[in-house]
C-alpha positions in Angstrom: -5.8 3.3 4.6 -4.4 0.7 2.0 -6.0 -2.4 0.7 -4.1 -5.6 2.3 -4.5 -9.2 1.3 -5.5 -11.2 4.5 -4.6 -14.2 2.7 -0.9 -13.2 2.7 -0.7 -14.3 6.2 -1.2 -17.6 7.7 -4.3 -17.8 10.1 -2.9 -17.9 13.5 -2.8 -21.2 15.3 -4.7 -19.9 18.4 -7.8 -19.0 16.2 -7.7 -22.3 14.0 -7.6 -24.5 17.2 -8.6 -22.5 20.3 -10.8 -20.0 18.4 -12.8 -22.7 16.6 -13.7 -24.3 20.0 -14.2 -21.2 21.6 -16.6 -19.9 18.8 -18.8 -23.1 19.3 -19.0 -22.2 23.2 -19.5 -18.5 22.6 -22.6 -19.6 20.0 -24.0 -21.9 22.7 -23.6 -19.6 25.6 -25.1 -16.6 23.5 -28.3 -18.9 22.9 -28.6 -19.5 26.6 -28.3 -15.9 27.2 -31.2 -15.1 24.8 -33.2 -17.7 26.0 -32.9 -16.9 29.7 -35.9 -15.7 31.6 -35.4 -13.1 32.8 -32.8 -12.3 30.3 -29.5 -10.7 32.0 -28.6 -7.1 31.2 -25.4 -8.1 29.5 -23.9 -11.1 27.7 -20.8 -12.2 29.5 -18.0 -14.5 28.4 -14.2 -14.9 28.8 -12.6 -14.5 25.5 -9.2 -15.7 25.3 -8.3 -16.8 21.8 -7.9 -13.4 20.1 -5.8 -12.1 23.1 -3.0 -14.5 22.0 0.6 -13.4 21.4 0.5 -15.4 17.9 -2.7 -13.4 16.9 -1.1 -9.9 17.8 2.1 -11.0 15.8 0.0 -12.1 12.8 -2.0 -8.9 12.6 1.3 -6.9 13.0 2.9 -8.8 10.1 -0.3 -8.4 8.0 -0.4 -4.5 8.4 3.4 -4.3 8.7 3.2 -2.7 12.1 0.7 0.0 10.9 -2.7 0.9 12.1 -5.2 -0.9 9.7 -7.1 2.5 9.7 -5.0 5.5 9.6 -1.5 3.9 8.7 0.4 5.4 11.7 3.1 3.0 13.1 2.2 2.4 16.7 4.9 -0.1 17.7 7.3 2.6 19.1 4.6 4.6 21.0 1.6 2.5 22.2 0.3 -1.1 22.4 -1.6 -2.5 19.5 -5.3 -2.7 19.9 -6.7 -6.1 18.7 -9.8 -4.6 17.0 -12.9 -6.2 16.4 -14.2 -4.7 13.3 -17.7 -6.1 13.9 -18.0 -5.0 17.7 -18.2 -8.3 19.9 -19.5 -6.4 23.1 -22.4 -4.5 21.6 -23.2 -1.9 19.0 -23.9 1.7 19.4 -27.0 2.3 17.2 -27.2 6.1 15.9 -29.8 8.0 18.4 -30.2 5.4 20.9 -29.0 4.9 24.4 -27.0 2.0 25.5 -25.7 -0.7 23.3 -27.7 -3.0 20.9 -26.4 -6.8 20.7 -23.0 -7.1 19.1 -21.4 -10.0 17.2 -19.7 -12.0 20.1 -19.4 -15.2 18.2 -16.9 -13.6 15.8 -14.5 -12.4 18.5 -12.1 -15.1 17.6 -12.8 -15.1 13.7 -9.6 -14.2 11.8 -11.6 -12.1 9.2 -13.1 -9.9 12.0 -9.7 -8.9 13.5 -7.7 -5.8 12.5 -4.7 -4.0 14.2 -5.7 -0.7 15.5 -3.8 2.3 17.4 -5.5 3.8 20.3 -6.9 6.8 18.6 -8.6 5.1 16.0 -10.1 2.4 18.1 -11.0 4.1 21.3 -13.3 7.1 22.0 -11.4 10.2 22.8 -12.2 13.9 22.4 -10.2 15.0 19.1 -10.1 18.1 17.0 -11.5 17.5 13.7 -9.5 19.4 11.0 -12.3 19.3 8.4 -15.1 20.2 10.5 -13.0 22.5 12.9 -15.1 20.9 15.8 -14.0 19.1 19.0 -16.0 15.9 19.4 -15.6 12.3 20.7 -14.2 10.6 18.0 -12.9 6.8 17.4 -14.5 3.6 16.4 -15.4 1.7 19.7 -18.9 0.2 19.4 -19.9 1.9 16.2 -20.7 -0.2 13.1 -23.4 1.3 10.8 -24.8 -0.7 8.4 -27.3 -0.5 5.5 -30.5 -2.5 6.3 -30.9 -5.4 8.8 -28.0 -6.8 10.9 -26.7 -10.0 10.9 -28.7 -12.6 12.7 -26.8 -14.6 15.5 -26.0 -18.4 14.6 -27.9 -21.1 16.4 -26.3 -23.9 18.2 -25.8 -27.0 15.9 -26.5 -25.1 12.7 -24.2 -25.8 9.7 -25.5 -22.7 8.0 -23.4 -19.5 8.2 -25.5 -16.3 8.9 -25.9 -14.0 6.0 -23.7 -11.2 6.5 -25.1 -7.4 6.8 -24.2 -4.6 4.6 -21.7 -2.4 6.5 -21.1 1.2 6.0 -17.3 1.1 7.0 -14.3 0.4 5.1 -12.8 -3.1 5.8 -9.3 -2.6 4.3 -8.9 -6.6 3.7 -11.9 -6.3 1.5 -12.4 -3.0 0.2 -10.2 -0.7 -1.8 -9.9 2.5 0.3 -8.9 4.6 -2.4 -12.3 4.1 -4.1 -13.9 5.8 -0.8 -11.3 8.2 0.2 -8.8 10.7 -1.3 -6.4 13.0 0.4 -5.8 16.8 0.0 -2.2 18.1 -0.1 -2.9 19.6 3.4 -3.1 16.0 4.7 -7.0 16.1 5.1 -9.0 13.1 4.0 -12.0 13.7 1.8 -14.8 11.2 1.4 -15.8 10.1 -2.2 -18.7 7.9 -0.9 -21.2 7.3 2.1 -18.6 4.5 3.2 -15.7 6.8 3.0 -17.8 9.5 4.9 -18.6 7.0 7.6 -15.1 5.9 7.8 -13.4 9.0 8.0 -15.7 10.2 11.1 -15.8 6.8 12.9 -11.9 6.1 12.4 -11.1 9.8 13.1 -9.0 10.0 10.2 -9.2 13.8 10.4 -8.0 14.3 13.9 -5.6 17.2 14.1 -2.3 15.2 15.0 -2.9 12.8 12.4 -3.6 15.4 9.7 -0.3 17.1 10.7 1.8 13.8 10.4 0.2 13.2 7.0 0.9 17.0 5.7 4.6 16.2 6.5 4.6 13.3 4.2 2.8 15.4 1.6 5.5 18.1 1.9 8.4 15.5 1.3 6.4 14.1 -1.8 6.2 17.6 -3.2 9.7 18.6 -2.5 11.0 15.4 -4.2 8.7 16.0 -7.2 9.9 19.5 -7.4 13.6 18.5 -7.5 13.0 15.8 -9.9 11.4 18.1 -12.4 14.0 20.8 -12.0 16.7 18.3 -12.8 15.0 17.1 -15.8 15.0 20.7 -17.3 18.7 21.0 -16.5 19.2 17.6 -18.2 17.3 18.6 -21.3 19.8 21.2 -22.2 21.6 19.8 -25.3 24.7 21.7 -24.3 25.1 19.9 -20.9 28.4 18.1 -20.8 27.5 14.5 -21.2 29.2 13.0 -18.3 27.3 15.5 -16.1 24.1 14.6 -17.7 24.8 11.0 -16.9 25.6 11.8 -13.5 22.4 13.7 -13.2 20.2 11.2 -14.6 21.5 8.9 -12.0 20.5 11.2 -9.3 17.1 11.7 -10.9 16.9 8.0 -10.7 17.9 7.9 -7.1 15.3 10.5 -6.2 12.5 8.7 -8.1 13.5 5.5 -6.1 13.3 7.5 -2.7 9.6 9.0 -3.8 8.5 5.6 -4.8 9.7 4.2 -1.7 7.0 6.4 0.0 4.5 4.3 -1.4 5.6 0.9 -0.2 3.2 -0.9 2.2 5.4 -0.6 5.1 5.6 3.1 5.0 3.5 5.7 7.1 0.6 7.1 5.2 1.6 5.2 1.8 -2.0 5.8 0.4 -1.6 9.5 0.6 1.9 9.2 -1.0 0.7 7.1 -3.7 -2.3 9.4 -4.5 -0.2 12.3 -4.8 2.6 10.9 -6.8 -0.1 9.6 -9.3 -1.7 12.9 -9.6 1.4 14.4 -10.7 2.0 11.7 -13.5 2.0 12.7 -17.0 -1.4 12.5 -18.8 -1.7 9.4 -21.0 -0.9 9.7 -24.5 -4.1 10.3 -26.9 -1.8 9.1 -30.0 -2.9 6.0 -31.8 -1.2 2.9 -30.0 2.2 1.7 -31.2 2.0 -2.3 -31.9 4.3 -3.5 -29.1 4.7 -6.6 -26.9 4.7 -4.8 -23.7 1.4 -3.9 -21.3 -0.1 -0.6 -22.1 1.3 1.0 -18.9 4.7 0.2 -20.0 4.1 1.8 -23.7 3.0 5.0 -21.8 6.4 4.8 -19.9 8.4 4.2 -22.8 7.0 7.2 -24.8 8.7 9.3 -22.4 12.3 7.8 -23.3 13.1 10.3 -26.1 10.7 9.2 -28.8 12.3 5.9 -29.1 9.2 3.9 -27.7 8.6 2.1 -31.0 12.3 0.8 -31.5 12.7 -2.8 -31.7 15.6 -2.7 -28.9 13.0 -1.2 -26.6 10.4 -3.6 -27.6 12.7 -6.6 -27.0 14.1 -5.3 -23.7 10.8 -4.4 -22.4 9.4 -7.8 -23.3 12.1 -9.7 -21.7 11.7 -7.5 -18.4 7.9 -8.4 -18.4 8.4 -12.1 -19.2 10.9 -12.7 -16.4 8.3 -11.1 -14.0 9.8 -7.7 -13.6 7.1 -5.0 -12.6 7.3 -1.7 -14.4 6.4 1.5 -12.1 5.2 4.7 -13.8 7.6 7.5 -13.6 6.4 10.9 -11.8 5.7 13.9 -14.0 9.0 15.2 -15.5 9.4 18.3 -17.3 11.3 18.2 -20.6 9.9 14.8 -21.6 10.7 14.8 -25.2 13.9 13.9 -27.1 16.8 14.5 -24.4 14.7 14.5 -21.7 15.3 12.4 -18.6 13.0 9.6 -18.3 13.2 6.1 -16.8 11.2 3.0 -16.4 11.9 1.4 -12.9 11.7 -2.2 -13.2 11.7 -4.6 -9.9 11.3 -8.1 -9.2 11.6 -10.2 -6.0 13.3 -13.8 -6.1 13.6 -16.3 -3.5 16.6 -14.5 -1.9 16.7 -10.7 -3.0 14.9 -8.0 -4.8 16.4 -6.5 -7.8 15.9 -2.7 -9.3 16.7 -1.9 -12.9 16.2 1.3 -14.9 15.4 1.3 -18.5 16.6 4.5 -20.2 16.7 5.8 -23.8 20.4 3.9 -24.1 19.6 0.7 -22.5 19.7 -0.7 -18.7 21.1 0.6 -15.6 21.8 -0.9 -12.3 22.5 1.8 -9.7 21.8 0.1 -6.5 24.6 -0.4 -4.3 23.9 -3.9 -2.9 24.0 -5.0 -6.6 27.1 -3.3 -7.6 29.5 -6.2 -7.2 27.5 -8.6 -9.1 26.3 -6.1 -11.6 30.1 -5.3 -12.5 30.4 -8.9 -13.5 27.6 -9.2 -15.9 28.7 -9.6 -19.6 28.2 -6.1 -21.2 28.6 -4.1 -18.2 30.3 -0.7 -18.7 32.8 0.4 -16.1 31.2 2.3 -13.4 31.9 6.2 -13.6 31.1 9.3 -12.3 29.7 10.1 -8.8 27.1 7.7 -8.6 28.1 3.7 -8.9 26.0 3.0 -12.0 26.6 0.1 -14.3 25.2 0.3 -17.5 24.4 -2.1 -20.5 23.8 0.2 -23.3 23.1 -0.5 -26.9 26.1 1.6 -27.8 28.5 -0.5 -25.7 26.8 -4.2 -26.1 24.7 -5.5 -28.7 20.9 -5.9 -27.8 21.3 -9.7 -27.1 24.0 -8.9 -24.6 21.5 -6.4 -22.8 18.9 -9.0 -23.0 21.2 -11.5 -21.4 21.9 -9.2 -18.4 18.2 -9.1 -17.8 18.4 -12.9 -17.5 21.5 -12.9 -15.3 19.9 -10.2 -12.8 16.9 -12.6 -12.6 18.9 -15.7 -11.9 20.8 -13.6 -9.3 17.5 -12.7 -7.4 17.2 -16.4 -6.6 20.8 -16.9 -5.7 21.7 -16.7 -1.9 
C-alpha cells in the first residue's frame, strides 16, 4: 500500500453532476427510512453515479491500475471493484449479528471511493501466512472506528457531519509506511493499531499475495547483491580504466532497474522501496560541509570518492537542484571510499519527456538510449565508447562551465516535442 495524492486526478463528471444530485436524494430517502413507522428492515436505494465508466477510469488512473490496498494489478485477471471505504450498505460491528447502519450518503462521494481487487474487498476464506490460520478475510462491510460513528446528515442542512475516527488506513489520506512494514519474506507486519486492523481486514497476509511479494523481494535482493559485487570489482585500483567505465555503466543500469521497482505503477512498490531503503548506507555523523544542495544530496555526494566538498560538485549539484532535478539516494555499495562506484541519480519530468542523468566523481553521465542522439549533440559531450552507449560530460574533458551548460540543455530538451 502506498500513499496516493487524490487531487492528482480530476473528479469524474458523473460524481460532480449526477453524484451531487444523487447524494441529496439519498439524504432525503435515508431520512424517510429512519422516520418511517414501522421502519423497514433495510434501506434501499438505486445507486447509479459511482458505477459510471468515467468513475472507474479515474480510479484506475489514480492508482495506476493497482488495488489501493494490496498493490496487485487487477486489470489482466479480474474486474475492478469500486470500493466504498466507508461502507454504503451497512457496517459489521464486532461481535454483533447483522449489519449496523452504514454510510449510504457517501456512495457517490469521490473521497470515499477506492479501486480494489476482489480478494481485498470481498469476504473469502484465505490462509493467513502470519497467523497460519484459514479464516474469512476481506473488507466487505467492516469499518472499525475509535469512538462514535459519524452521524447521518439531515435534509436541508448545510453543515457536514463530523467524521468518525477510523482504524483503517486510507491510502489517499494516510502514509501506509507509518503503519505497516514488510519482512523480506513478503509478510506484512503492523507498526500501529491502524496497521493491525488494516492488515487483517484488507487480507494483506493472504498466502498467494505474500508469495507474489516474495518474488519482488527476491528480485530486489538479487539486484542489490549484483551491485555490491560489481562495486567491489570497480574499487580495485589495478582495474583497466575502460573496463572500469563499462562496469560503472552497468552499475548505473542496475541501480536504475532497481529504483524502477519503487515507481508507483509497479506492483508492491512499497515493499521494494522499504527493502532498498533498509540497504542504504548509514548517514554520516561527520560535521556537515557547507554546501548549496539539500542534506540528502550531501549524503549522496560523500560517496563520490571523497570529493563531496569540491566546488565542481557543489556547482553541478546546485544547478541540477535549481532546474528541478530530483536526487535519488543510491543503494548500499561496498567500496564506497576513493575509487568506489557511487552515483547520484537525477531525474526531471518536463512537459514532453523525462530526463535521467547520473553524477559521478568525474562529472555527468547520460546513459539512456532514448537520450543518446540528443546527448551526443550537447556541447562538451565525450564520444560514446565501450559496451554501453554512455555520453559523458566530465571535468577533465570539458570545463565546469560547459558541464553546467549541459544541465541547462537537458532541462530545455525535456520540454521539447
